OpenMM code with the backbone's topology and positions (N, CA, C; nanometers):
from openmm import Vec3, app, unit

residues = "UNK UNK UNK UNK UNK UNK UNK UNK UNK UNK UNK UNK UNK UNK UNK UNK UNK UNK UNK UNK UNK UNK UNK UNK UNK UNK UNK UNK UNK UNK UNK UNK UNK UNK UNK UNK UNK UNK UNK UNK UNK UNK UNK UNK UNK UNK UNK UNK UNK UNK UNK UNK UNK UNK UNK UNK UNK UNK UNK UNK UNK UNK UNK UNK UNK UNK UNK UNK UNK UNK UNK UNK UNK UNK UNK UNK UNK UNK UNK UNK UNK UNK UNK UNK UNK UNK UNK UNK UNK UNK UNK UNK UNK UNK UNK UNK UNK UNK UNK UNK UNK UNK UNK UNK UNK UNK UNK UNK UNK UNK UNK UNK UNK UNK UNK UNK UNK UNK UNK UNK UNK UNK UNK UNK UNK UNK UNK UNK UNK UNK UNK UNK UNK UNK UNK UNK UNK UNK UNK UNK UNK UNK UNK UNK UNK UNK UNK UNK UNK UNK UNK UNK UNK UNK UNK UNK UNK UNK UNK UNK".split()
positions = [
    Vec3(9.7276, 9.9103, 9.1322),
    Vec3(9.8568, 9.8878, 9.1963),
    Vec3(9.9688, 9.9144, 9.0967),
    Vec3(10.0750, 9.9722, 9.1468),
    Vec3(10.1922, 10.0008, 9.0646),
    Vec3(10.2650, 9.8709, 9.0316),
    Vec3(10.3147, 9.8625, 8.9101),
    Vec3(10.3972, 9.7496, 8.8669),
    Vec3(10.5417, 9.7972, 8.8694),
    Vec3(10.6260, 9.7201, 8.9345),
    Vec3(10.7674, 9.7539, 8.9466),
    Vec3(10.8498, 9.6686, 8.8514),
    Vec3(10.9291, 9.7334, 8.7712),
    Vec3(11.0218, 9.6651, 8.6822),
    Vec3(11.1589, 9.6649, 8.7475),
    Vec3(11.2417, 9.5724, 8.7093),
    Vec3(11.3761, 9.5627, 8.7652),
    Vec3(11.4558, 9.6887, 8.7316),
    Vec3(11.5211, 9.7478, 8.8332),
    Vec3(11.6005, 9.8695, 8.8140),
    Vec3(11.7441, 9.8529, 8.8631),
    Vec3(11.7795, 9.7322, 8.9040),
    Vec3(11.9129, 9.7070, 8.9572),
    Vec3(12.0167, 9.6915, 8.8474),
    Vec3(12.1349, 9.6410, 8.8851),
    Vec3(12.2442, 9.6264, 8.7887),
    Vec3(12.2083, 9.5355, 8.6706),
    Vec3(12.2403, 9.5821, 8.5512),
    Vec3(12.2129, 9.5070, 8.4282),
    Vec3(12.2784, 9.3686, 8.4313),
    Vec3(12.3981, 9.3598, 8.4892),
    Vec3(12.4711, 9.2323, 8.4936),
    Vec3(12.3916, 9.1246, 8.5676),
    Vec3(12.3170, 9.1633, 8.6692),
    Vec3(12.2351, 9.0660, 8.7436),
    Vec3(12.1142, 9.0249, 8.6601),
    Vec3(12.0569, 9.1182, 8.5878),
    Vec3(11.9389, 9.0893, 8.5071),
    Vec3(11.9691, 8.9923, 8.3923),
    Vec3(12.0827, 9.0086, 8.3265),
    Vec3(12.1108, 8.9317, 8.2056),
    Vec3(12.1847, 8.8003, 8.2307),
    Vec3(12.2315, 8.7768, 8.3519),
    Vec3(12.3036, 8.6514, 8.3772),
    Vec3(12.2051, 8.5347, 8.3798),
    Vec3(12.2564, 8.4134, 8.3555),
    Vec3(12.1669, 8.2962, 8.3601),
    Vec3(12.1058, 8.2814, 8.4998),
    Vec3(11.9822, 8.2372, 8.5046),
    Vec3(11.9168, 8.2170, 8.6334),
    Vec3(11.8465, 8.0819, 8.6344),
    Vec3(11.8205, 8.0356, 8.7533),
    Vec3(11.7489, 7.9101, 8.7705),
    Vec3(11.5991, 7.9335, 8.7704),
    Vec3(11.5285, 7.8438, 8.8329),
    Vec3(11.3825, 7.8520, 8.8402),
    Vec3(11.3406, 7.9719, 8.9246),
    Vec3(11.2262, 8.0317, 8.8941),
    Vec3(11.1770, 8.1419, 8.9773),
    Vec3(11.1378, 8.0915, 9.1159),
    Vec3(11.1072, 8.1857, 9.2051),
    Vec3(11.0655, 8.1484, 9.3396),
    Vec3(10.9407, 8.0617, 9.3370),
    Vec3(10.9239, 7.9873, 9.4443),
    Vec3(10.8082, 7.8978, 9.4565),
    Vec3(10.6811, 7.9776, 9.4800),
    Vec3(10.5769, 7.9465, 9.4049),
    Vec3(10.4472, 8.0096, 9.4262),
    Vec3(10.3880, 7.9529, 9.5545),
    Vec3(10.3425, 8.0426, 9.6408),
    Vec3(10.2873, 8.0043, 9.7698),
    Vec3(10.1426, 8.0518, 9.7723),
    Vec3(10.0507, 7.9571, 9.7572),
    Vec3(9.9089, 7.9921, 9.7516),
    Vec3(9.8274, 7.9425, 9.8686),
    Vec3(9.8936, 7.8721, 9.9632),
    Vec3(9.8205, 7.8184, 10.0780),
    Vec3(9.9167, 7.8004, 10.1955),
    Vec3(9.8590, 7.7780, 10.3115),
    Vec3(9.9419, 7.7516, 10.4309),
    Vec3(10.0260, 7.6268, 10.4092),
    Vec3(9.9681, 7.5266, 10.3432),
    Vec3(10.0423, 7.4025, 10.3163),
    Vec3(10.1635, 7.4310, 10.2272),
    Vec3(10.1474, 7.5220, 10.1303),
    Vec3(10.2602, 7.5594, 10.0436),
    Vec3(10.3713, 7.6254, 10.1246),
    Vec3(10.3338, 7.7140, 10.2181),
    Vec3(10.4343, 7.7809, 10.3022),
    Vec3(10.5061, 7.6773, 10.3870),
    Vec3(10.4315, 7.5880, 10.4490),
    Vec3(10.4916, 7.4848, 10.5331),
    Vec3(10.5866, 7.3973, 10.4522),
    Vec3(10.5453, 7.3570, 10.3329),
    Vec3(10.6305, 7.2746, 10.2467),
    Vec3(10.7568, 7.3512, 10.2071),
    Vec3(10.7426, 7.4794, 10.1752),
    Vec3(10.8583, 7.5586, 10.1360),
    Vec3(10.9565, 7.5704, 10.2530),
    Vec3(10.9051, 7.5951, 10.3722),
    Vec3(10.9911, 7.6063, 10.4901),
    Vec3(11.0637, 7.4744, 10.5186),
    Vec3(10.9937, 7.3630, 10.5007),
    Vec3(11.0585, 7.2316, 10.5208),
    Vec3(11.1699, 7.2094, 10.4187),
    Vec3(11.1512, 7.2614, 10.2979),
    Vec3(11.2491, 7.2420, 10.1910),
    Vec3(11.3717, 7.3302, 10.2013),
    Vec3(11.3667, 7.4341, 10.2851),
    Vec3(11.4812, 7.5241, 10.3029),
    Vec3(11.5126, 7.5320, 10.4518),
    Vec3(11.6077, 7.4507, 10.4988),
    Vec3(11.6359, 7.4432, 10.6422),
    Vec3(11.6787, 7.5766, 10.7054),
    Vec3(11.7320, 7.6684, 10.6274),
    Vec3(11.7752, 7.7977, 10.6809),
    Vec3(11.6614, 7.8994, 10.6889),
    Vec3(11.5523, 7.8735, 10.6198),
    Vec3(11.4447, 7.9729, 10.6063),
    Vec3(11.3821, 8.0124, 10.7390),
    Vec3(11.3656, 7.9177, 10.8285),
    Vec3(11.3012, 7.9515, 10.9554),
    Vec3(11.3859, 8.0509, 11.0348),
    Vec3(11.5164, 8.0366, 11.0280),
    Vec3(11.6075, 8.1244, 11.1015),
    Vec3(11.6355, 8.2537, 11.0255),
    Vec3(11.6566, 8.2451, 10.8950),
    Vec3(11.6999, 8.3593, 10.8148),
    Vec3(11.5871, 8.4333, 10.7437),
    Vec3(11.4754, 8.3697, 10.7243),
    Vec3(11.3688, 8.4303, 10.6460),
    Vec3(11.3865, 8.3994, 10.4987),
    Vec3(11.3176, 8.4734, 10.4150),
    Vec3(11.3172, 8.4447, 10.2717),
    Vec3(11.3116, 8.5740, 10.1918),
    Vec3(11.3516, 8.5638, 10.0672),
    Vec3(11.3294, 8.6669, 9.9683),
    Vec3(11.1892, 8.6420, 9.9131),
    Vec3(11.1121, 8.7478, 9.8920),
    Vec3(10.9797, 8.7286, 9.8334),
    Vec3(10.9539, 8.8327, 9.7258),
    Vec3(10.8637, 8.7979, 9.6370),
    Vec3(10.8028, 8.8936, 9.5449),
    Vec3(10.6547, 8.8607, 9.5386),
    Vec3(10.5767, 8.9596, 9.5012),
    Vec3(10.4384, 8.9371, 9.4608),
    Vec3(10.4402, 8.9609, 9.3111),
    Vec3(10.4150, 8.8540, 9.2347),
    Vec3(10.4248, 8.8664, 9.0889),
    Vec3(10.3053, 8.9450, 9.0331),
    Vec3(10.3062, 8.9698, 8.9045),
    Vec3(10.2004, 9.0518, 8.8433),
    Vec3(10.0623, 8.9891, 8.8546),
    Vec3(10.0570, 8.8577, 8.8769),
    Vec3(9.9290, 8.7895, 8.8958),
    Vec3(9.8818, 8.7971, 9.0409),
    Vec3(9.9619, 8.8621, 9.1280),
    Vec3(9.9244, 8.8757, 9.2683),
    Vec3(9.9642, 8.7583, 9.3547),
    Vec3(10.0457, 8.6687, 9.3005),
    Vec3(10.0875, 8.5492, 9.3750),
    Vec3(10.2163, 8.5763, 9.4524),
    Vec3(10.2212, 8.5254, 9.5746),
    Vec3(10.3413, 8.5325, 9.6562),
    Vec3(10.4395, 8.4262, 9.6088),
    Vec3(10.5650, 8.4674, 9.5867),
    Vec3(10.6717, 8.3744, 9.5499),
    Vec3(10.7822, 8.3862, 9.6532),
    Vec3(10.8351, 8.2717, 9.6966),
    Vec3(10.9420, 8.2677, 9.7958),
    Vec3(11.0670, 8.2032, 9.7374),
    Vec3(11.1820, 8.2557, 9.7802),
    Vec3(11.3116, 8.2002, 9.7411),
    Vec3(11.4045, 8.2109, 9.8621),
    Vec3(11.5135, 8.1351, 9.8632),
    Vec3(11.6078, 8.1460, 9.9756),
    Vec3(11.6507, 8.2909, 10.0001),
    Vec3(11.6759, 8.3235, 10.1236),
    Vec3(11.7020, 8.4595, 10.1710),
    Vec3(11.8073, 8.5358, 10.0900),
    Vec3(11.9106, 8.4731, 10.0467),
    Vec3(12.0176, 8.5426, 9.9760),
    Vec3(11.9984, 8.5434, 9.8235),
    Vec3(11.8793, 8.5106, 9.7799),
    Vec3(11.8478, 8.5128, 9.6366),
    Vec3(11.8226, 8.6549, 9.5899),
    Vec3(11.8473, 8.6803, 9.4628),
    Vec3(11.8124, 8.8090, 9.4035),
    Vec3(11.6622, 8.8124, 9.3778),
    Vec3(11.6010, 8.9256, 9.4023),
    Vec3(11.4571, 8.9383, 9.3800),
    Vec3(11.4198, 8.9143, 9.2342),
    Vec3(11.5049, 8.9576, 9.1419),
    Vec3(11.4751, 8.9379, 8.9994),
    Vec3(11.4746, 8.7891, 8.9645),
    Vec3(11.5547, 8.7095, 9.0333),
    Vec3(11.5517, 8.5648, 9.0128),
    Vec3(11.4219, 8.5068, 9.0678),
    Vec3(11.3845, 8.5511, 9.1888),
    Vec3(11.2598, 8.5046, 9.2500),
    Vec3(11.1416, 8.5341, 9.1579),
    Vec3(11.1477, 8.6483, 9.0895),
    Vec3(11.0396, 8.6892, 8.9987),
    Vec3(11.0529, 8.6292, 8.8595),
    Vec3(11.1542, 8.5474, 8.8361),
    Vec3(11.1738, 8.4893, 8.7035),
    Vec3(11.2092, 8.5936, 8.5992),
    Vec3(11.2658, 8.7070, 8.6435),
    Vec3(11.3054, 8.8132, 8.5514),
    Vec3(11.1949, 8.9122, 8.5197),
    Vec3(11.0750, 8.8861, 8.5689),
    Vec3(10.9606, 8.9708, 8.5345),
    Vec3(10.9369, 9.0857, 8.6300),
    Vec3(10.8336, 9.1623, 8.6009),
    Vec3(10.7911, 9.2734, 8.6856),
    Vec3(10.7145, 9.2187, 8.8060),
    Vec3(10.7018, 9.3014, 8.9087),
    Vec3(10.6366, 9.2596, 9.0331),
    Vec3(10.5439, 9.3695, 9.0846),
    Vec3(10.4557, 9.3322, 9.1758),
    Vec3(10.3721, 9.4281, 9.2474),
    Vec3(10.4360, 9.4679, 9.3801),
    Vec3(10.5283, 9.3829, 9.4285),
    Vec3(10.5996, 9.4088, 9.5538),
    Vec3(10.7195, 9.3150, 9.5611),
    Vec3(10.8169, 9.3528, 9.6430),
    Vec3(10.9352, 9.2692, 9.6648),
    Vec3(10.9938, 9.3054, 9.8000),
    Vec3(11.0597, 9.2092, 9.8630),
    Vec3(11.1220, 9.2363, 9.9915),
    Vec3(11.1709, 9.1107, 10.0588),
    Vec3(11.1725, 9.1173, 10.1915),
    Vec3(11.2162, 9.0052, 10.2737),
    Vec3(11.1056, 8.9712, 10.3713),
    Vec3(11.0961, 8.8419, 10.4059),
    Vec3(10.9883, 8.7964, 10.4937),
    Vec3(11.0394, 8.6852, 10.5840),
    Vec3(10.9834, 8.6785, 10.7043),
    Vec3(11.0171, 8.5700, 10.7963),
    Vec3(10.8889, 8.5276, 10.8674),
    Vec3(10.8733, 8.3967, 10.8794),
    Vec3(10.7545, 8.3393, 10.9419),
    Vec3(10.7884, 8.2883, 11.0808),
    Vec3(10.6927, 8.3021, 11.1736),
    Vec3(10.7082, 8.2513, 11.3085),
    Vec3(10.6108, 8.1378, 11.3332),
    Vec3(10.5849, 8.1127, 11.4590),
    Vec3(10.4910, 8.0061, 11.4972),
    Vec3(10.3534, 8.0306, 11.4374),
    Vec3(10.2913, 7.9236, 11.3976),
    Vec3(10.1592, 7.9332, 11.3389),
    Vec3(10.1594, 8.0011, 11.2031),
    Vec3(10.2757, 8.0112, 11.1432),
    Vec3(10.2977, 8.0756, 11.0136),
    Vec3(10.2624, 8.2240, 11.0149),
    Vec3(10.2613, 8.2848, 11.1334),
    Vec3(10.2418, 8.4292, 11.1402),
    Vec3(10.3675, 8.4970, 11.0861),
    Vec3(10.3485, 8.6044, 11.0141),
    Vec3(10.4614, 8.6807, 10.9627),
    Vec3(10.5180, 8.7642, 11.0769),
    Vec3(10.6461, 8.7438, 11.1080),
    Vec3(10.7095, 8.8189, 11.2163),
    Vec3(10.7982, 8.9314, 11.1630),
    Vec3(10.8354, 8.9246, 11.0368),
    Vec3(10.9141, 9.0289, 10.9727),
    Vec3(10.8751, 9.0336, 10.8264),
    Vec3(10.8497, 9.1528, 10.7766),
    Vec3(10.8230, 9.1691, 10.6335),
    Vec3(10.8628, 9.3119, 10.5964),
    Vec3(10.9474, 9.3230, 10.4942),
    Vec3(10.9974, 9.4526, 10.4506),
    Vec3(10.9791, 9.4673, 10.3001),
    Vec3(11.0017, 9.5873, 10.2527),
    Vec3(11.0054, 9.6126, 10.1086),
    Vec3(11.1498, 9.6341, 10.0631),
    Vec3(11.2438, 9.5713, 10.1339),
    Vec3(11.3859, 9.5888, 10.1022),
    Vec3(11.4239, 9.5066, 9.9791),
    Vec3(11.4362, 9.5754, 9.8680),
    Vec3(11.4784, 9.5154, 9.7419),
    Vec3(11.5457, 9.6232, 9.6587),
    Vec3(11.6763, 9.6153, 9.6460),
    Vec3(11.7473, 9.7144, 9.5648),
    Vec3(11.7382, 9.6811, 9.4159),
    Vec3(11.6809, 9.5678, 9.3825),
    Vec3(11.6587, 9.5336, 9.2423),
    Vec3(11.5318, 9.5971, 9.1860),
    Vec3(11.4286, 9.6078, 9.2699),
    Vec3(11.3011, 9.6659, 9.2269),
    Vec3(11.2716, 9.8007, 9.2944),
    Vec3(11.3327, 9.8267, 9.4090),
    Vec3(11.3135, 9.9522, 9.4830),
    Vec3(11.1661, 9.9877, 9.4996),
    Vec3(11.0849, 9.8940, 9.5494),
    Vec3(10.9422, 9.9246, 9.5635),
    Vec3(10.9173, 10.0269, 9.6736),
    Vec3(10.8201, 10.1116, 9.6530),
    Vec3(10.7813, 10.2093, 9.7536),
    Vec3(10.6987, 10.1376, 9.8616),
    Vec3(10.6973, 10.1900, 9.9834),
    Vec3(10.6179, 10.1264, 10.0882),
    Vec3(10.4692, 10.1148, 10.0541),
    Vec3(10.4213, 10.1937, 9.9572),
    Vec3(10.2801, 10.1848, 9.9211),
    Vec3(10.2444, 10.0563, 9.8460),
    Vec3(10.3412, 9.9668, 9.8303),
    Vec3(10.3123, 9.8356, 9.7701),
    Vec3(10.2537, 9.7378, 9.8728),
    Vec3(10.2401, 9.7809, 9.9991),
    Vec3(10.1903, 9.6918, 10.1044),
    Vec3(10.0580, 9.6236, 10.0691),
    Vec3(9.9577, 9.6895, 10.0123),
    Vec3(9.8324, 9.6192, 9.9833),
    Vec3(9.8512, 9.4935, 9.8972),
    Vec3(9.9471, 9.4938, 9.8050),
    Vec3(9.9733, 9.3745, 9.7238),
    Vec3(10.0274, 9.2612, 9.8109),
    Vec3(10.1137, 9.2958, 9.9061),
    Vec3(10.1695, 9.1952, 9.9977),
    Vec3(10.0590, 9.1407, 10.0873),
    Vec3(9.9801, 9.2300, 10.1448),
    Vec3(9.8715, 9.1878, 10.2342),
    Vec3(9.7735, 9.0959, 10.1616),
    Vec3(9.7390, 9.1290, 10.0380),
    Vec3(9.6454, 9.0466, 9.9608),
    Vec3(9.7046, 8.9091, 9.9301),
    Vec3(9.8323, 8.9045, 9.8939),
    Vec3(9.8960, 8.7758, 9.8626),
    Vec3(9.9058, 8.6884, 9.9872),
    Vec3(9.9392, 8.7488, 10.1009),
    Vec3(9.9460, 8.6719, 10.2260),
    Vec3(9.8080, 8.6219, 10.2661),
    Vec3(9.7087, 8.7073, 10.2542),
    Vec3(9.5719, 8.6681, 10.2874),
    Vec3(9.5250, 8.5530, 10.1981),
    Vec3(9.5546, 8.5619, 10.0692),
    Vec3(9.5156, 8.4557, 9.9760),
    Vec3(9.5809, 8.3229, 10.0118),
    Vec3(9.7002, 8.3305, 10.0743),
    Vec3(9.7711, 8.2085, 10.1153),
    Vec3(9.7293, 8.1641, 10.2559),
    Vec3(9.6389, 8.2367, 10.3194),
    Vec3(9.5931, 8.1990, 10.4528),
    Vec3(9.6950, 8.2253, 10.5618),
    Vec3(9.7815, 8.3235, 10.5398),
    Vec3(9.8889, 8.3543, 10.6339),
    Vec3(9.8534, 8.4810, 10.7119),
    Vec3(9.8757, 8.4775, 10.8426),
    Vec3(9.8497, 8.5923, 10.9283),
    Vec3(9.9599, 8.6956, 10.9061),
    Vec3(9.9192, 8.8168, 10.8710),
    Vec3(10.0150, 8.9233, 10.8413),
    Vec3(10.0008, 9.0365, 10.9418),
    Vec3(10.1072, 9.1120, 10.9624),
    Vec3(10.0967, 9.2328, 11.0448),
    Vec3(10.0154, 9.3389, 10.9699),
    Vec3(9.9861, 9.4525, 11.0322),
    Vec3(9.9064, 9.5559, 10.9651),
    Vec3(9.9816, 9.6325, 10.8566),
    Vec3(10.1107, 9.6118, 10.8459),
    Vec3(10.1929, 9.6794, 10.7454),
    Vec3(10.3338, 9.6239, 10.7519),
    Vec3(10.4230, 9.6818, 10.6732),
    Vec3(10.5619, 9.6373, 10.6782),
    Vec3(10.6154, 9.6559, 10.8193),
    Vec3(10.6919, 9.5582, 10.8673),
    Vec3(10.7539, 9.5713, 10.9988),
    Vec3(10.8737, 9.6650, 10.9919),
    Vec3(10.9270, 9.6824, 10.8726),
    Vec3(11.0325, 9.7810, 10.8459),
    Vec3(11.0129, 9.8293, 10.7032),
    Vec3(11.0035, 9.9596, 10.6873),
    Vec3(10.9781, 10.0210, 10.5564),
    Vec3(11.1057, 10.0852, 10.5035),
    Vec3(11.1259, 10.0735, 10.3730),
    Vec3(11.2414, 10.1352, 10.3085),
    Vec3(11.1928, 10.2297, 10.1991),
    Vec3(11.2619, 10.3423, 10.1850),
    Vec3(11.2297, 10.4416, 10.0832),
    Vec3(11.3501, 10.4525, 9.9906),
    Vec3(11.3271, 10.4268, 9.8629),
    Vec3(11.4325, 10.4326, 9.7612),
    Vec3(11.4038, 10.5470, 9.6654),
    Vec3(11.5100, 10.6148, 9.6220),
    Vec3(11.4979, 10.7185, 9.5201),
    Vec3(11.6198, 10.7130, 9.4293),
    Vec3(11.5963, 10.7412, 9.3013),
    Vec3(11.7067, 10.7530, 9.2059),
    Vec3(11.7449, 10.9004, 9.1984),
    Vec3(11.8752, 10.9267, 9.2044),
    Vec3(11.9228, 11.0636, 9.1976),
    Vec3(11.9036, 11.1167, 9.0556),
    Vec3(11.8361, 11.2321, 9.0405),
    Vec3(11.8191, 11.2892, 8.9063),
    Vec3(11.9502, 11.3455, 8.8508),
    Vec3(12.0475, 11.3690, 8.9387),
    Vec3(12.1753, 11.4233, 8.8945),
    Vec3(12.2715, 11.3183, 8.8421),
    Vec3(12.2946, 11.2148, 8.9227),
    Vec3(12.3963, 11.1148, 8.8854),
    Vec3(12.3390, 10.9764, 8.8547),
    Vec3(12.2104, 10.9538, 8.8803),
    Vec3(12.1480, 10.8256, 8.8500),
    Vec3(12.1638, 10.7198, 8.9578),
    Vec3(12.2332, 10.7499, 9.0659),
    Vec3(12.2574, 10.6540, 9.1743),
    Vec3(12.1267, 10.6166, 9.2437),
    Vec3(12.1117, 10.4884, 9.2780),
    Vec3(11.9993, 10.4429, 9.3605),
    Vec3(12.0351, 10.4742, 9.5054),
    Vec3(11.9441, 10.5385, 9.5762),
    Vec3(11.9668, 10.5776, 9.7152),
    Vec3(11.8625, 10.5165, 9.8063),
    Vec3(11.9053, 10.4776, 9.9245),
    Vec3(11.8168, 10.4386, 10.0321),
    Vec3(11.8042, 10.5623, 10.1209),
    Vec3(11.6838, 10.6169, 10.1288),
    Vec3(11.6608, 10.7382, 10.2075),
    Vec3(11.6529, 10.6983, 10.3542),
    Vec3(11.7355, 10.7625, 10.4363),
    Vec3(11.7377, 10.7310, 10.5793),
    Vec3(11.6976, 10.8544, 10.6586),
    Vec3(11.6109, 10.8320, 10.7567),
    Vec3(11.5679, 10.9367, 10.8490),
    Vec3(11.5154, 11.0614, 10.7777),
    Vec3(11.4479, 11.0396, 10.6646),
    Vec3(11.3889, 11.1511, 10.5920),
    Vec3(11.4895, 11.2431, 10.5248),
    Vec3(11.6129, 11.1985, 10.5075),
    Vec3(11.7196, 11.2785, 10.4480),
    Vec3(11.7230, 11.2493, 10.2987),
    Vec3(11.6586, 11.3345, 10.2193),
    Vec3(11.6456, 11.3150, 10.0750),
    Vec3(11.7624, 11.3821, 10.0017),
    Vec3(11.8829, 11.3305, 10.0264),
    Vec3(12.0050, 11.3816, 9.9642),
    Vec3(12.0838, 11.2633, 9.9102),
    Vec3(12.1310, 11.2742, 9.7865),
    Vec3(12.2067, 11.1662, 9.7239),
    Vec3(12.3368, 11.1421, 9.7986),
    Vec3(12.3630, 11.0161, 9.8301),
    Vec3(12.4859, 10.9784, 9.8983),
    Vec3(12.6079, 10.9856, 9.8083),
    Vec3(12.5883, 10.9903, 9.6771),
    Vec3(12.7010, 10.9935, 9.5838),
    Vec3(12.7389, 11.1350, 9.5420),
    Vec3(12.6391, 11.2229, 9.5198),
    Vec3(12.6713, 11.3559, 9.4654),
    Vec3(12.6104, 11.4716, 9.5442),
    Vec3(12.5416, 11.4424, 9.6532),
    Vec3(12.4795, 11.5438, 9.7394),
    Vec3(12.3635, 11.6201, 9.6750),
    Vec3(12.3128, 11.5744, 9.5627),
    Vec3(12.1971, 11.6390, 9.5008),
    Vec3(12.0718, 11.6079, 9.5833),
    Vec3(11.9744, 11.6958, 9.5753),
    Vec3(11.8469, 11.6734, 9.6425),
    Vec3(11.7714, 11.5630, 9.5695),
    Vec3(11.7136, 11.4711, 9.6462),
    Vec3(11.6353, 11.3610, 9.5901),
    Vec3(11.4880, 11.3979, 9.5883),
    Vec3(11.4148, 11.3503, 9.4890),
    Vec3(11.2708, 11.3787, 9.4841),
    Vec3(11.1969, 11.3122, 9.6003),
    Vec3(11.0897, 11.3734, 9.6424),
    Vec3(11.0070, 11.3168, 9.7508),
    Vec3(10.9201, 11.2028, 9.6993),
    Vec3(10.8846, 11.2064, 9.5721),
    Vec3(10.7994, 11.1022, 9.5115),
    Vec3(10.8852, 10.9933, 9.4485),
    Vec3(10.8315, 10.8708, 9.4491),
    Vec3(10.8992, 10.7565, 9.3875),
    Vec3(10.9303, 10.7893, 9.2416),
    Vec3(11.0522, 10.7593, 9.1950),
    Vec3(11.0936, 10.8076, 9.0625),
    Vec3(11.1729, 10.7078, 8.9782),
    Vec3(11.1393, 10.5808, 8.9851),
    Vec3(11.2135, 10.4840, 8.9050),
    Vec3(11.1405, 10.4539, 8.7750),
] * unit.nanometer
topology = app.Topology()
chain = topology.addChain("A")
for resn in residues:
    res = topology.addResidue(resn, chain)
    for name in ("N", "CA", "C"):
        topology.addAtom(name, app.Element.getBySymbol(name[0]), res)
């Protein structure tokens, strides 16, 4: 599995941060985390899968690098749980780590280890590329591999 290092703004990486996201290793951990964050059921959560393969959850508006404690990850995105702790939304949307959709197996394994029912893949997939011309991070939409800042062609392969 690919390890993703933080690629977002340096100012976010170096600022003081609190505790990393909560490690979620069981259904009871997920239930306890949801009880501890009254907005989580409605808004969902920020998640990472750390290098040890553990799912970590933080409040929805948290930075992924904070959830990861500043470290590298196997996956990052957003997640929302429904009835019976089934995952109703899970994405790889993280502009701090820009994980490729191929990080799904790490997410599936972490959810399975926690006893959580997961969909067969991301419910919404995001494709990120760094522009080789200007260095801008781009979210590729509708297969349009063109930099939004300088109109340069973006690589088809993940390039962070």
